[in-house]
N, C-alpha and C positions, 0 to 999 in steps of 0.2 A: 259367808255373803261379799258380792264383790263391792266396792265402795263406789258410788255416784261421783263421776268427773265433773267438774263444774261446768265444762265445756259442752258437756251431754246438755245437761239441764238449760244452759242457753241455748243449745242446738235445738231444743223441742220446741221451749217457747217462741223461737224464729220461724218454726215451720207453723204453728197454727194458723189457720185460715179457714172459713168457712166451707162446711159441705153442703151439697144440695142435690146430692145424689147418692142412694144408698142400696148396698146389698140387704137381698133377700134372707138376713142371718138376725138370729135372734142375740140380743145381747142379755148376757146373765145376769140376772139379777143379783147375786152377791156382787159383781164386777160393780155393779151401780150402787150399792149401798157401801162398797169401801169405798169408792170415788166421792159421795157425799158424806160420808163419815170424815174421811181426811180433810174435804173441801172447808168443813166448817171449822176449823183452825184457822181459816181468814180471820182478821182484824176487825174489832167493831168498838165503837166508844163504848166504854166503861164494861165491855163483854157480854153486852146486848146481845148478841145474836139475834138479830131482827128477822132473818130471812126465814120462809117456809118454801116449799117445794111439794107440787102434785106430781106422781110419776106414774104415767100412764102405756100401756101397750096392750095390742091384741083390741079384743072389743071396746074397752074404755076409750081406747085410744082412736080407733075407728068412728065411734058415737060422736064425740067431740068434733074431729075433723069434719064429718057433715053437716054438723048443725053450724057449724061456722063455714063452711062454702055454703051452704044454703042460704045464711045471711046475706054473703057476698053475691050471691047470684041474685038474689031478690032486692039488692042493693039499698041495704040497709048501710048508713053510713056509720064509719069507726068514730066510735067515742071513745078515744084513750083516755086514762086518766091521770097522764103526764105528759108532757113533751118532751121529747127525747134529741130535738134541736130548736134553737131558735126561729119563730117565724121567717124569718129574712137573714140568711147566712150571709158573711163578711166574706171577703178574700181573706186567707187562702183556701178557706173551708167551701165555698161555693164551689171552687173551681175543683178541688179532689171530690166533692161529691160527684159535680157532671161526668167528669173521666172514669170514677168508678161505674156508675150506671150505663155510661155509652161503653164502657170496656167489656162489663157482664154481656150488654144485650149483642154487641156485635162478637162473640165470643158464642154466645148462642144463636148467630144469625137471623136475630131477629131485626128488620129495620126500623129506623125511626118512626115511619109513619105506619108500620103494623100495629095497630091499636088491640085487635083481636088476639094477637101472639101475646103481646105485654101483657093483656089482661088475664089470659091464660096461665101465664109467668106468677103474677100476681096471686091467682088462685092456688097454685102449687104450694104458696106458702103458707095456706089456710089448711092443706093437707101435710102439713109437717115435711114436707119435700116427700112423700112415701116413708121417711125414715121408722123404723119399729117401735119407738119409744119416743114420747114427747113428754116434756118437763114443763110446768107452768109453775113461774116462780113471782110469789106474791110477798107484800110487805103490810104492817098494821094499817088503820085507815089513820094514823096520828104520825106517820112516817114524815120526816124531814129531811133535807138533803144529805144530811150524814148517814140516813139508814141506807139511802141509796148509795151512796160510798160505800158503806161496808157489805152491800148487798153485791155489788161489781165486784169485789176481791173474792167475793164467794162463788160468784159465776167464773171469775178467769180461772180461781182453784179446778171449778168443776171443767172445765173445758180442756186443761192441761192435763188433770186427772185421766180424762177419756183417752186424750192424746197417747199420753205415756201406754195405754192399752191395745193402740191400735183403733180407737174408736173414735168417729169424726162426729162434730156438733156443729149445728148453725145458731146462734141467738136469734129470735125473733120479735121484734117488737110490733111488726104489723097483727098478730095475733094479738098483743095488748089491745087493737081495737074493739073488741067485744067483750069487755070486763065483765057485764052484766050476764050475758049468755054465757060464760066460763064458769063464774062464782053460781049462777043456779045449777048448773050441769055438774059441778064438780060438789056442789053444797059447802061453798067457801062462804064465812059472813061476808054480809053485803056490803060491810065498812073495809073492807081489806082491799089495797091498792095492787091490783095486777100489774105487773112490772113488764114481763115477758115471757115469752115460751123459749122452748130448746128442741132443735128437732136433732135427735142422738141414733147414732148407727153406724156401723161399719160402711167405709168409704166404697163407690163404685169407682174402681180406678182406670175403668173406660169409658166413664160419662165426661164428655169434653167439659162441663161447667165445672167439675171439680179440679181441672187445671188451670182455671182463671185464678190469679191471686192478683189482688190489685196492688199498685205500688204505693211503697209507705215512704214516708218524707225523710230524709237524710238528718241524721243526728243535729246539725247544725240548725235545723230549723225550728229546734223546739227544746234544744237545750243550751241553757245562757252559763257559762263556767265563770265561776267568781274562783279561781285558784292562783 
């Protein structure tokens, strides 16, 4: 068995970015099971492991996507169960968000004033960007900020585990805008908190959107060394 080199692990972490176009190639269930099982080694307070995940493919995935897109088309307002950003972003966070949004749409050739194209892009979120597998992550209804921290560690493990097998992913807060629909459709207890979805599949290397990688802040912007 070959030894994993530390630099390879760091290279894998640095290479992770959101995939938004996928090949029509199934992701094997044993691969998903192995990744999810390994990801559960994420840290959590007193080993509570608060996360849960629904794994959908085929007709199950398509049926949920159809209901989500129907709600979007009918103008049903999103009602997420938590905020993923403050209502008003301060700098430098607001600037990073603007740059990422503008860069993504520029990369797709969508003009600032092309409302129809922008809406179509948002709608693709609710089809999991055409990925063959969709994951829905949820927490207990009494979850506290620490529960979300633990789930975040689990999510990152899932994404890196998938990437190690050549499988791309995209975490999706937008899907969590329809928690009642999701819980009713999947039979999830009403008090649960739908945190996010994740589109999963083999990346389409020819799709321009997959070549868009947002700029990351330099180390000195977020690391304060007391050395």
